[in-house]
Structures are given as structure tokens and as C-alpha cells.
LOVOLUM-148531 format. One record per residue (C-alpha): chain; x, y, z; residue number from 0. Coordinates in nm, 3 decimals, padded with zeros to 5 digits. Each point is the difference from the previous one (the first is absolute). Example, Ala and Ser with C-alpha at 12.3 -4.5 7.8 and 13.67 -1.06 7.14 Angstrom:
BEGIN
 mol      xx      yy      zz seq
   A  01.230 -00.450  00.780   0
   A  00.137  00.344 -00.066   1
//
This chain:
BEGIN
 mol      xx      yy      zz seq
   A  00.000  00.000  00.000   0
   A  00.287  00.231  00.090   1
   A  00.181 -00.088 -00.322   2
   A -00.316  00.069 -00.202   3
   A -00.042  00.347  00.160   4
   A  00.365  00.079 -00.061   5
   A -00.034 -00.103 -00.365   6
   A -00.307  00.224 -00.039   7
   A  00.185  00.292  00.157   8
   A  00.299 -00.057 -00.229   9
   A -00.224 -00.019 -00.308  10
   A -00.183  00.314  00.106  11
   A  00.331  00.182  00.057  12
   A  00.130 -00.121 -00.334  13
   A -00.309  00.126 -00.183  14
   A  00.025  00.332  00.183  15
   A  00.367  00.040 -00.099  16
   A -00.083 -00.080 -00.362  17
   A -00.282  00.256  00.001  18
   A  00.231  00.262  00.156  19
   A  00.268 -00.075 -00.261  20
   A -00.241  00.035 -00.292  21
   A -00.152  00.308  00.164  22
   A  00.338  00.175  00.015  23
   A  00.081 -00.121 -00.352  24
   A -00.323  00.160 -00.121  25
   A  00.090  00.326  00.180  26
   A  00.344  00.003 -00.166  27
   A -00.151 -00.063 -00.345  28
   A -00.259  00.273  00.058  29
   A  00.266  00.249  00.114  30
   A  00.211 -00.079 -00.307  31
   A -00.301  00.057 -00.224  32
   A -00.079  00.332  00.169  33
   A  00.364  00.108 -00.031  34
   A -00.032 -00.027 -00.379  35
   A -00.285  00.252  00.013  36
   A  00.150  00.243  00.252  37
   A  00.365  00.115 -00.036  38
   A  00.184  00.078  00.322  39
   A  00.367 -00.018  00.096  40
   A  00.149  00.026  00.348  41
   A  00.339  00.158  00.069  42
   A  00.143 -00.109  00.336  43
   A  00.344  00.159 -00.046  44
   A  00.088  00.284  00.237  45
   A  00.094  00.239 -00.283  46
   A -00.298 -00.103 -00.220  47
   A  00.234 -00.074 -00.286  48
   A -00.266 -00.204 -00.182  49
   A -00.263  00.275  00.015  50
   A -00.007  00.179 -00.334  51
   A -00.066  00.372 -00.025  52
   A -00.342  00.110 -00.122  53
   A  00.155  00.157 -00.311  54
   A  00.157 -00.335 -00.085  55
   A -00.329 -00.185  00.046  56
   A -00.176  00.247 -00.230  57
   A  00.271 -00.040 -00.261  58
   A -00.024 -00.380  00.009  59
   A -00.379  00.009 -00.013  60
   A  00.017  00.219 -00.311  61
   A  00.209 -00.249 -00.200  62
   A -00.190 -00.121 -00.305  63
   A  00.265 -00.233 -00.136  64
   A  00.272 -00.234  00.121  65
   A  00.334  00.136  00.123  66
   A  00.263 -00.271 -00.040  67
   A  00.330 -00.001  00.191  68
   A  00.310 -00.199 -00.092  69
   A  00.187  00.014  00.330  70
   A  00.371 -00.087 -00.019  71
   A  00.036 -00.092  00.368  72
   A  00.009 -00.377 -00.017  73
   A  00.304 -00.199  00.108  74
   A  00.229 -00.067  00.293  75
   A  00.058  00.332  00.175  76
   A  00.149  00.106  00.328  77
   A -00.252  00.046  00.286  78
   A -00.043  00.373 -00.066  79
   A -00.104 -00.042 -00.364  80
   A -00.205 -00.306  00.088  81
   A -00.196  00.226  00.234  82
   A -00.043  00.256 -00.279  83
   A -00.124 -00.274 -00.233  84
   A -00.253 -00.123  00.256  85
   A -00.122  00.353  00.077  86
   A -00.036  00.071 -00.373  87
   A -00.209 -00.312 -00.051  88
   A -00.222  00.085  00.296  89
   A -00.050  00.354 -00.132  90
   A -00.090 -00.129 -00.346  91
   A -00.247 -00.243  00.158  92
   A -00.155  00.289  00.190  93
   A -00.026  00.205 -00.320  94
   A -00.153 -00.295 -00.183  95
   A -00.265 -00.045  00.268  96
   A -00.113  00.364 -00.022  97
   A  00.018  00.011 -00.381  98
   A -00.238 -00.292 -00.050  99
   A  00.284 -00.206 -00.151 100
   A  00.103  00.269 -00.248 101
   A  00.351 -00.021  00.148 102
   A  00.187 -00.310 -00.119 103
   A  00.364 -00.090  00.041 104
   A  00.271 -00.260 -00.047 105
   A  00.331 -00.024  00.185 106
   A  00.281 -00.076 -00.243 107
   A  00.364 -00.094  00.047 108
   A  00.192  00.184 -00.276 109
   A  00.196 -00.237 -00.219 110
   A -00.151 -00.316  00.145 111
   A  00.043 -00.275 -00.261 112
   A  00.187  00.229 -00.242 113
   A  00.350 -00.024 -00.136 114
   A  00.259  00.250  00.120 115
   A -00.032  00.201 -00.321 116
   A -00.380  00.008  00.022 117
   A  00.022  00.096  00.366 118
   A  00.238  00.288 -00.082 119
   A -00.236  00.124 -00.275 120
   A -00.295 -00.014  00.240 121
   A  00.186  00.197  00.266 122
   A  00.093  00.259 -00.263 123
   A -00.367  00.032 -00.105 124
   A -00.115  00.041  00.360 125
   A  00.261  00.270  00.058 126
   A -00.099  00.185 -00.318 127
   A -00.364 -00.008  00.109 128
   A  00.097  00.174  00.322 129
   A  00.048 -00.273  00.261 130
   A  00.304  00.079  00.213 131
   A  00.203 -00.310  00.098 132
   A  00.133 -00.059  00.349 133
   A  00.293 -00.216  00.105 134
   A -00.072 -00.198  00.314 135
   A  00.210 -00.220  00.222 136
   A -00.123 -00.344  00.105 137
   A  00.170 -00.232  00.247 138
   A -00.055 -00.375 -00.011 139
   A  00.214 -00.283  00.132 140
   A  00.266  00.248  00.112 141
   A  00.025  00.129 -00.359 142
   A -00.062  00.356 -00.111 143
   A -00.158  00.061 -00.341 144
   A -00.070  00.319 -00.193 145
   A -00.320 -00.006 -00.209 146
   A -00.153  00.258 -00.231 147
   A -00.375  00.040  00.038 148
   A -00.264  00.233 -00.148 149
   A -00.223  00.092  00.298 150
   A -00.290  00.139 -00.201 151
   A -00.281 -00.084 -00.238 152
   A -00.113  00.064 -00.358 153
   A -00.367  00.107  00.003 154
   A -00.255 -00.018 -00.285 155
   A -00.338  00.171 -00.016 156
   A -00.212  00.044 -00.313 157
   A  00.302 -00.042 -00.226 158
   A  00.209  00.252  00.193 159
   A  00.317 -00.110  00.178 160
   A  00.160  00.143  00.310 161
   A  00.269 -00.078  00.258 162
   A -00.046 -00.052  00.374 163
   A  00.333  00.038  00.182 164
   A -00.068 -00.185  00.327 165
   A  00.337  00.035  00.173 166
   A  00.166  00.341  00.021 167
   A  00.359  00.034  00.111 168
   A  00.068  00.301  00.225 169
   A  00.344  00.143  00.061 170
   A  00.144 -00.008  00.349 171
   A -00.244 -00.241  00.164 172
   A  00.014 -00.374  00.054 173
   A -00.153 -00.259 -00.231 174
   A -00.252 -00.096  00.270 175
   A -00.120  00.359  00.027 176
   A -00.021  00.023 -00.380 177
   A -00.218 -00.312  00.004 178
   A -00.217  00.150  00.274 179
   A -00.045  00.326 -00.192 180
   A -00.084 -00.197 -00.315 181
   A -00.261 -00.196  00.195 182
   A -00.143  00.324  00.138 183
   A -00.036  00.135 -00.353 184
   A -00.150 -00.314 -00.155 185
   A -00.355  00.137 -00.005 186
   A  00.120  00.341 -00.119 187
   A  00.224 -00.129 -00.278 188
   A -00.250 -00.262 -00.114 189
   A -00.287  00.249 -00.009 190
   A  00.220  00.251 -00.179 191
   A  00.086 -00.258 -00.267 192
   A -00.368 -00.078 -00.063 193
   A -00.094  00.369 -00.014 194
   A  00.267  00.077 -00.258 195
   A -00.132 -00.282 -00.221 196
   A -00.360  00.110  00.055 197
   A  00.051  00.366 -00.083 198
   A -00.103  00.084 -00.358 199
   A -00.025  00.379  00.012 200
   A  00.303  00.133  00.177 201
   A  00.028  00.316  00.205 202
   A  00.194  00.287 -00.161 203
   A  00.332  00.107  00.157 204
   A  00.180  00.299 -00.150 205
   A  00.366  00.096  00.039 206
   A  00.038  00.378 -00.023 207
   A  00.270  00.122 -00.237 208
   A  00.132  00.340 -00.106 209
   A  00.184  00.108  00.317 210
   A  00.320 -00.206 -00.049 211
   A -00.144 -00.301  00.182 212
   A  00.165 -00.341 -00.025 213
   A -00.016 -00.115 -00.360 214
   A -00.166 -00.319 -00.119 215
   A  00.314 -00.214  00.019 216
   A  00.088  00.120  00.351 217
   A -00.341 -00.102  00.133 218
   A -00.070 -00.279 -00.247 219
   A -00.024 -00.271  00.266 220
   A -00.246  00.205  00.204 221
   A -00.220  00.062 -00.304 222
   A  00.025 -00.362 -00.114 223
   A -00.094 -00.132  00.344 224
   A -00.298  00.235  00.024 225
   A -00.119 -00.110 -00.344 226
   A -00.085 -00.341  00.151 227
   A -00.275  00.176  00.195 228
   A -00.081  00.317 -00.194 229
   A  00.014  00.174 -00.335 230
   A  00.315  00.212  00.022 231
   A  00.061  00.309 -00.212 232
   A  00.210  00.318 -00.005 233
   A -00.141  00.351 -00.030 234
   A  00.148  00.344 -00.059 235
   A -00.241  00.246  00.165 236
   A  00.123  00.304 -00.197 237
   A -00.272  00.218  00.148 238
   A -00.286 -00.207 -00.147 239
   A -00.299  00.010  00.236 240
   A -00.118 -00.348 -00.103 241
   A  00.346 -00.161  00.002 242
   A -00.081 -00.223  00.301 243
   A -00.357 -00.091 -00.094 244
   A -00.052 -00.375  00.022 245
   A  00.294 -00.060  00.232 246
   A -00.084 -00.181  00.324 247
   A  00.341  00.074  00.148 248
   A  00.307  00.201 -00.094 249
   A  00.367 -00.049  00.093 250
   A  00.256  00.278  00.011 251
   A  00.349 -00.150  00.009 252
   A  00.305  00.211  00.090 253
   A -00.077  00.323 -00.193 254
   A  00.306  00.219 -00.055 255
   A -00.151  00.323 -00.135 256
   A -00.269  00.238  00.119 257
   A -00.372 -00.059 -00.057 258
   A -00.184  00.283 -00.173 259
   A -00.289  00.159  00.188 260
   A -00.242 -00.139 -00.257 261
   A  00.132 -00.358  00.039 262
   A -00.026  00.038  00.377 263
   A -00.359  00.119 -00.032 264
   A -00.090 -00.297 -00.224 265
   A  00.150 -00.248  00.250 266
   A -00.174  00.180  00.287 267
   A -00.342 -00.018 -00.168 268
   A  00.063 -00.365 -00.085 269
   A  00.049 -00.064  00.374 270
   A -00.313  00.201  00.083 271
   A -00.199 -00.233 -00.228 272
   A  00.119 -00.300  00.202 273
   A  00.317 -00.086 -00.192 274
   A  00.281 -00.189  00.172 275
   A  00.365  00.107 -00.011 276
   A  00.326 -00.173  00.084 277
   A  00.268  00.267  00.047 278
   A  00.361 -00.129 -00.019 279
   A  00.204  00.312  00.057 280
   A  00.364  00.106  00.037 281
   A  00.032  00.353  00.135 282
   A  00.382 -00.004 -00.024 283
   A  00.185 -00.041 -00.327 284
   A  00.322 -00.207  00.009 285
   A  00.205 -00.027 -00.319 286
   A  00.085 -00.369 -00.005 287
   A  00.231  00.027 -00.300 288
   A  00.216  00.254  00.184 289
   A -00.009 -00.215  00.313 290
   A  00.112 -00.306 -00.195 291
   A  00.279  00.177 -00.190 292
   A  00.139  00.227  00.271 293
   A -00.111 -00.175  00.317 294
   A -00.189  00.303  00.130 295
   A -00.296  00.218 -00.093 296
   A -00.237  00.261  00.140 297
   A -00.359 -00.063  00.096 298
   A -00.201  00.307 -00.105 299
   A -00.364  00.080  00.073 300
   A -00.240 -00.060 -00.287 301
   A -00.263  00.260 -00.086 302
   A -00.296 -00.212 -00.108 303
   A -00.269  00.261  00.073 304
   A -00.224 -00.259  00.168 305
   A  00.094  00.076  00.360 306
   A -00.313  00.212  00.056 307
   A -00.223 -00.279 -00.135 308
   A  00.143 -00.261  00.234 309
   A -00.012  00.240  00.295 310
   A -00.371  00.061 -00.067 311
   A -00.064 -00.375 -00.016 312
   A  00.178 -00.058  00.332 313
   A  00.369 -00.085 -00.054 314
   A  00.334  00.165 -00.060 315
   A  00.296 -00.173 -00.166 316
   A  00.315  00.149  00.152 317
   A  00.304  00.080 -00.223 318
   A  00.246 -00.203  00.207 319
   A  00.224 -00.301 -00.058 320
   A -00.052 -00.297  00.232 321
   A  00.293 -00.209  00.119 322
   A -00.062 -00.325  00.186 323
   A  00.225 -00.265  00.156 324
   A -00.249 -00.264 -00.119 325
   A  00.096  00.027 -00.364 326
   A  00.102 -00.166 -00.324 327
   A  00.359 -00.044 -00.116 328
   A  00.201  00.162 -00.278 329
   A  00.338 -00.086 -00.156 330
   A  00.269  00.268  00.044 331
   A  00.347  00.000 -00.151 332
   A  00.249  00.001  00.287 333
   A  00.311  00.001 -00.219 334
   A  00.169 -00.172 -00.292 335
   A  00.175 -00.334 -00.005 336
   A  00.212 -00.084 -00.307 337
   A -00.185  00.263 -00.197 338
   A -00.343 -00.136  00.095 339
   A -00.253  00.184  00.213 340
   A -00.053 -00.162  00.340 341
   A -00.372  00.021  00.083 342
   A -00.139 -00.089  00.341 343
   A -00.355  00.011  00.130 344
   A -00.081  00.266  00.259 345
   A -00.326  00.096  00.173 346
   A -00.179  00.263 -00.210 347
   A -00.165  00.219  00.265 348
   A -00.171  00.198 -00.279 349
   A -00.194 -00.316 -00.095 350
   A -00.218 -00.089  00.305 351
   A -00.160 -00.342  00.021 352
   A -00.348  00.043  00.141 353
   A -00.168 -00.278  00.198 354
   A -00.379  00.055 -00.014 355
   A -00.177 -00.038  00.333 356
   A -00.360 -00.006  00.115 357
   A -00.304 -00.187 -00.121 358
   A -00.116  00.220 -00.286 359
   A -00.089 -00.214 -00.306 360
   A  00.244  00.194 -00.218 361
   A  00.307 -00.081  00.210 362
   A -00.085 -00.318  00.188 363
   A  00.253 -00.284 -00.045 364
   A  00.219  00.205 -00.234 365
   A  00.373 -00.052 -00.022 366
   A  00.257  00.279  00.006 367
   A -00.057  00.288 -00.244 368
   A  00.298  00.168 -00.162 369
   A  00.008  00.379 -00.035 370
   A  00.265  00.246 -00.113 371
   A  00.049  00.371  00.075 372
   A -00.345  00.007  00.160 373
   A -00.162  00.294  00.178 374
   A -00.229  00.017  00.303 375
   A -00.370  00.079  00.041 376
   A -00.181  00.222  00.248 377
   A -00.375 -00.024  00.045 378
   A -00.206  00.318  00.017 379
   A -00.312  00.037  00.210 380
   A -00.289 -00.032 -00.240 381
   A -00.351 -00.052  00.132 382
   A -00.177 -00.303 -00.145 383
   A  00.313 -00.159 -00.149 384
   A  00.120 -00.329  00.149 385
   A  00.379 -00.040 -00.017 386
   A  00.181 -00.334  00.028 387
   A  00.380 -00.022  00.000 388
   A  00.097 -00.299 -00.214 389
   A  00.381  00.011  00.008 390
   A  00.254  00.127  00.251 391
   A  00.377 -00.004  00.022 392
   A  00.182 -00.198  00.268 393
   A  00.100  00.115  00.346 394
   A  00.343  00.114 -00.125 395
   A -00.082  00.277 -00.248 396
   A  00.168  00.325 -00.090 397
   A -00.169  00.284 -00.193 398
   A  00.207  00.243 -00.207 399
   A -00.175  00.311 -00.142 400
   A  00.060  00.102 -00.362 401
   A  00.227  00.123 -00.141 402
   A  00.194 -00.306  00.115 403
   A  00.347 -00.120 -00.097 404
   A -00.002 -00.370 -00.084 405
   A  00.332 -00.183 -00.003 406
   A  00.058 -00.370 -00.057 407
   A  00.334  00.028  00.180 408
   A -00.184  00.073  00.325 409
   A -00.160 -00.345 -00.023 410
   A  00.339 -00.166  00.050 411
   A  00.031  00.143  00.352 412
   A -00.165 -00.140  00.310 413
   A -00.314  00.208  00.071 414
   A -00.048  00.188  00.326 415
   A -00.315 -00.165  00.132 416
   A -00.078  00.289  00.236 417
   A -00.067  00.220 -00.307 418
   A -00.268 -00.239 -00.124 419
   A -00.260  00.113  00.250 420
   A -00.295  00.105 -00.223 421
   A -00.182 -00.328  00.058 422
   A -00.298 -00.136 -00.193 423
   A -00.046  00.269 -00.265 424
   A -00.324 -00.040 -00.205 425
   A  00.061 -00.079 -00.367 426
   A -00.347 -00.093 -00.130 427
   A -00.348  00.113  00.103 428
   A -00.351 -00.108 -00.097 429
   A -00.263  00.278 -00.005 430
   A -00.373 -00.082 -00.003 431
   A -00.300  00.230  00.009 432
   A -00.167  00.291 -00.175 433
   A  00.269  00.242 -00.115 434
   A -00.044  00.372 -00.059 435
   A  00.128  00.150 -00.324 436
   A  00.338  00.170  00.031 437
   A -00.128  00.285 -00.221 438
   A -00.283  00.070  00.244 439
   A -00.051  00.378  00.041 440
   A  00.258  00.070 -00.274 441
   A -00.210  00.000 -00.315 442
   A -00.123  00.337 -00.133 443
   A -00.373  00.073  00.013 444
   A -00.013  00.042 -00.377 445
   A  00.110 -00.362 -00.041 446
   A -00.228 -00.130  00.274 447
   A -00.295  00.180 -00.163 448
   A  00.066 -00.160 -00.338 449
   A -00.271 -00.262 -00.064 450
   A  00.236 -00.193 -00.231 451
   A  00.254 -00.042  00.277 452
   A -00.057 -00.286  00.244 453
   A  00.190  00.017  00.325 454
   A -00.024 -00.224  00.307 455
   A  00.130  00.139  00.330 456
   A -00.102 -00.292  00.226 457
   A  00.095 -00.345 -00.123 458
   A -00.160 -00.343  00.021 459
   A  00.135 -00.255  00.243 460
   A  00.325 -00.132 -00.146 461
   A  00.358 -00.107  00.081 462
   A  00.355  00.086 -00.087 463
   A  00.341 -00.130  00.104 464
   A  00.309  00.220  00.021 465
   A  00.342 -00.171 -00.001 466
   A  00.305  00.219  00.059 467
   A  00.212 -00.194 -00.248 468
   A -00.039 -00.037 -00.375 469
   A  00.294 -00.240 -00.034 470
   A -00.207 -00.268  00.169 471
   A -00.171 -00.066 -00.336 472
   A  00.310  00.004 -00.220 473
   A  00.135 -00.316 -00.161 474
   A  00.357 -00.019 -00.130 475
   A  00.040  00.009 -00.379 476
   A  00.294 -00.132 -00.201 477
   A  00.046  00.285 -00.248 478
   A  00.202 -00.212 -00.243 479
   A -00.258 -00.280 -00.030 480
   A -00.318  00.178  00.110 481
   A -00.072 -00.279  00.249 482
   A -00.134  00.085  00.344 483
   A  00.028 -00.157  00.342 484
   A -00.295 -00.046  00.232 485
   A -00.102  00.285  00.225 486
   A  00.156 -00.045  00.344 487
   A  00.296 -00.202 -00.131 488
   A  00.339  00.094  00.144 489
   A  00.266 -00.072 -00.262 490
   A  00.282  00.032  00.255 491
   A -00.125 -00.273  00.233 492
   A -00.237 -00.192 -00.232 493
   A -00.284  00.047  00.246 494
   A -00.365  00.075 -00.067 495
   A -00.183  00.250  00.217 496
   A -00.375  00.050  00.040 497
   A -00.033  00.325 -00.198 498
   A -00.226 -00.157 -00.261 499
   A -00.236 -00.162  00.249 500
   A -00.027  00.320  00.201 501
   A -00.088  00.213 -00.303 502
   A -00.246 -00.256 -00.136 503
   A -00.168 -00.011  00.340 504
   A -00.021  00.380 -00.001 505
   A -00.175  00.006 -00.337 506
   A -00.229 -00.292  00.092 507
   A -00.103  00.178  00.318 508
   A -00.059  00.334 -00.173 509
   A -00.218 -00.164 -00.263 510
   A -00.228 -00.155  00.258 511
   A  00.124 -00.358 -00.009 512
   A -00.033  00.017  00.378 513
   A -00.187 -00.327  00.024 514
   A  00.298 -00.169 -00.160 515
   A  00.259  00.179  00.213 516
   A -00.187 -00.066  00.326 517
   A  00.080 -00.368 -00.050 518
   A  00.363  00.086  00.077 519
   A -00.089  00.076  00.361 520
   A -00.062 -00.369  00.069 521
   A  00.257 -00.141  00.240 522
   A  00.077 -00.370  00.033 523
   A  00.210 -00.080  00.303 524
   A  00.309 -00.203 -00.080 525
   A  00.060 -00.222  00.299 526
   A  00.367 -00.074 -00.056 527
   A  00.223 -00.218  00.214 528
   A  00.285  00.162  00.188 529
   A  00.299 -00.151 -00.185 530
   A  00.240  00.054  00.292 531
   A -00.233 -00.181  00.241 532
   A -00.053 -00.278 -00.254 533
   A  00.376 -00.056 -00.028 534
   A  00.046  00.018  00.379 535
   A -00.286 -00.232  00.097 536
   A -00.006 -00.223 -00.309 537
   A  00.085 -00.325  00.183 538
   A -00.251  00.063  00.279 539
   A -00.290  00.056 -00.239 540
   A  00.099 -00.295 -00.216 541
   A -00.015 -00.221  00.311 542
   A -00.335  00.149  00.104 543
   A -00.154 -00.049 -00.345 544
   A  00.132 -00.352 -00.056 545
   A  00.045 -00.165  00.340 546
   A -00.286  00.149  00.205 547
   A -00.282 -00.133 -00.229 548
   A  00.161 -00.348  00.010 549
   A  00.030  00.013  00.379 550
   A -00.363  00.107  00.033 551
   A -00.118 -00.287 -00.226 552
   A  00.211 -00.248  00.199 553
   A -00.139  00.127  00.330 554
   A -00.357 -00.020 -00.136 555
   A  00.057 -00.357 -00.123 556
   A  00.140 -00.108  00.340 557
   A -00.294  00.163  00.179 558
   A -00.246 -00.176 -00.229 559
   A  00.175 -00.332  00.062 560
   A -00.030  00.028  00.379 561
   A -00.361  00.122 -00.017 562
   A -00.105 -00.291 -00.222 563
   A  00.183 -00.254  00.218 564
   A -00.167  00.143  00.310 565
   A -00.341 -00.010 -00.168 566
   A  00.020 -00.361 -00.119 567
   A  00.170 -00.143  00.311 568
   A -00.250  00.149  00.248 569
//
């Protein structure tokens, strides 16, 4: 009777367990079905690195065709690049989810299955398309290997092809930090790539000419880089009232002669209508040919006739020469040996290297920016105008008013650090708001009363950026071949500086690509190991990770053995 009751209880319990199992199985199936109808993702990371910006979600939702990525990040990498590969894949998966599968990708190992000649041709093609290779070091079995990889992707959308450079090398910081910054910019760079492919009608950007600005060759790289985003053209104002009509933004690069009052008025009214301006100005003229031939020159104040305009808008560019102990290098002949000049590199205090700081989208995560013979900026109190300093010199700065004697020989002597006490001088300023016309209260009544004359004294809300250095946009040109080097390239040290990225960010910000630039503010914490502690405590942690789990399993097995023996012997 007891056995029969126990059997009934067991059967009842068995049926109950089966019903519970199928009940939960039905709940899981139902939840999976509902998840196909309702889209929701959960981001449990502390920095919300998998939460896309609203502008990105809108962009992905607007895609009406497939965007296909060939990602060249497949293969055996070191841990840092393996992390970048994994983060890239996760970001692409996130983009695909929000784009309703309009984002598709493949990870490819360049040269896999190809002969050496075919692999070389492929690498050449990738380089010509714009993918920048990177040499990485891998360690396996106590062997060190150098491998060339192409950490980027070729992107296709509606027959148009673009390049997504995933990894970006930055001068002066470690590879791990470069990886972290690249991870931080994944959403930004990926969104930027899609937008460039999507854009059919481009915004108009105009370079002002006619005042001895940098010529086309000297700013070719800047113009070429902007042309990826915008239609770029050059305009001579020449007093024509409609010269700037149709331009969404204008750039004035290192003018060397005075602006006429009429040209000033045309630029002023352009700003009053909501036009954007990037001013790249040198207020001190330095004859570089004389400096190169004789080793010295004079820095003389330029008379550009725009000082009153800038003052009215809220800034003043001072006619001074900045010297900074954080600077680039220059070769100087220190003598002759067997009839040959003996050149050595010395710090060029007249060429400050600027490290951008702060969290503004224009300057966030930027590398060093190279300047030369730059001036300083003062901000003027101007009600309703928001001013943001974008660039500053280092702590060890010296300011020399013009006229200033510039001598390369002085660079060979050890500087007196106590003289470099004009710390953190502003070099670039962003102005935002509703500007007043600089000709306010100056026009004659006869002109104001003319019905054919249209004048605006209070402008629409707009922006402008003033940079106290025109050389920042110059690229070197080989006069014999006509070839140019990239903007920000230092031919003496073979280093690349962030001049191009900074200026592109300036133009993007001015032309209201704020949604795109705001993505740069995302920060992904890189939780790196302390290498010194790893080396010091390596053996201890190896023992903990290998021996402790085995000891715990052994202890658990022994405990189980004694418990079972006690149970079955009692």
C-alpha cells in the first residue's frame, strides 16, 4: 500500500515536472515570437558603448539600399588589434540591427589563398583606394613577427565606393591608446563613411582669393580632402555684391594683402545672412626665403584691413610671434665637414606643437597640431556671442611683439625657461551667435534710403572660427615636380600631425554636421593591465589561475566522496 502511494506521488510529480517544462518552453517560444515583432536592445556597459546616438539611428532608418563592407581585419593579430576587430564586428552588428539588415559585411584576410605577386597587387590596389597599412608586431612561441595589415574597409552603396579607415595612428601615444581612440570613434567614422556615400547634392564651400591667399597648390590637400564632403570652389570677390551667393561656407586662408572696403562689406553681409566663415590668419609677415638663405629675417605686422571686422565680431588677432618649448624640429647647418654642410636637428621654438584639450567635438581625441610663426587671440566682450577657445599653447610659451627679429642661430642655444612664462596663449576661437554688422552706424543716410540697396545690420544665428595661423593649412610643394605632401606632414622628421583633421572638423562643425561630430564625444574606457605589476606578479597570478581551480576541484571531489560514503554507510 505504501509502495503504491509512493508510486502515485512519483507519477504525479513526474507529470507536474513535464507540465512545468512544457509551460516554460511555451513561454520561451512566445517571448521569441514577440521579440520578432518588437525591437529592443539592452546596453549593460557602464559607458553605454553599444547605445547608438539618435542621429545615427535616424541615418540607418533612412537607408533605402544595402551598404556592403569588405572589412580587411581578419587574421591572427596581437591582442590589441583583435580587440579592435571584435569591437568593429559588434558595431557593424549594431548598425545592421537598426538598419533593418541594410548593413552587410564580410571580414576578409588580404591575400588569403593568393600568390605572393597577387597579394602584392592587392595590397597596392588597397593603398591606391585610400586604405592606410599598419605594421604590427605579433609574438608567438617566443618568436616576434612583423606583419602588414590594412585596418579598414572598402564600402559600396548604390554603385558608389568609399573607404572606411578603422584604425588611426596618432603620434606620440601608445598603440593601446590608439586602439582605444579608434574604438571610441567607430560610430563616428562609420556614420561619416555612410553619410559621404549617401550625399548626392553637396554643400558649397568657397575659398576666397584675390588678397594673396595661399594658392591652389599650397592648399591642395585641404581642398582635396574637403571635396570628399562638399563642392569646393574658388572665388575672387572683386567688389561683386553677389560673389558669395550660393556658398554655404567660406574659407579665408593666410591673406597677405589688404581687403578693400567693398570686399569687407560683402563678407560682412554674407555673415549677416547666416554664412559661415573659417578665418586662417597670419598678422605677422615673415619672409621665409630670406630666413632660409641668410638664417635670419624680420617679422613685420601685416595690414589686412580686417581688424575692425574681427573686433566687432568679438576677437582680436594680435601681431605677435609665439615661441614655445613644445615645438617641432628644424635642421640647421652647424658647420662644414670636408666641404659638406653638417645639418643637425634643433627645436624650432617658432613652430609650436599644439595639443588640443577639452571635450569639444572639433578637438576631441586629436593628435598634436603643427603651427609656424603663429599669433595669439584675445576675445572681446560681445553680448550674445558665445566664445569657445579651441587651441592653446603649452605652459612654456613666450610672446614677442612685431616687429620681431627671427634668427635660426638662436635655436642652437639652450633656451632660458624663465622667459617662457606666457602660458596657454589662445590660438583658435569658435564664435557662435547673432553678429552685428561691422559697418553699423557708418553708412550714409543717402545709401540707407536707397530702395535698391539691401543692408542687414543684425545677422541671423551663425558661426565662425578664427585661427591665428594661416600656415596650419599649407602643404609642402615640390616646385620641380609639382607634387605635394599631405597637410600636417613634417618633412624633417617624417611625422604626420593632425592639421588636416582639425581643419576638416572645423568646417564640418561650421556647416552644421553637429550630429556627426557629437559622436566623437563618446568615451570607451580602456581597462589596461599595469605592465609593471604584470611582470612583477606574473608567477603568482599564473599559480592562482592554474593551480587554485585544480585545488578547488580536488577539494570538492574529496568532500563529495566522504559525504557519499557517510550517506550509504549510515
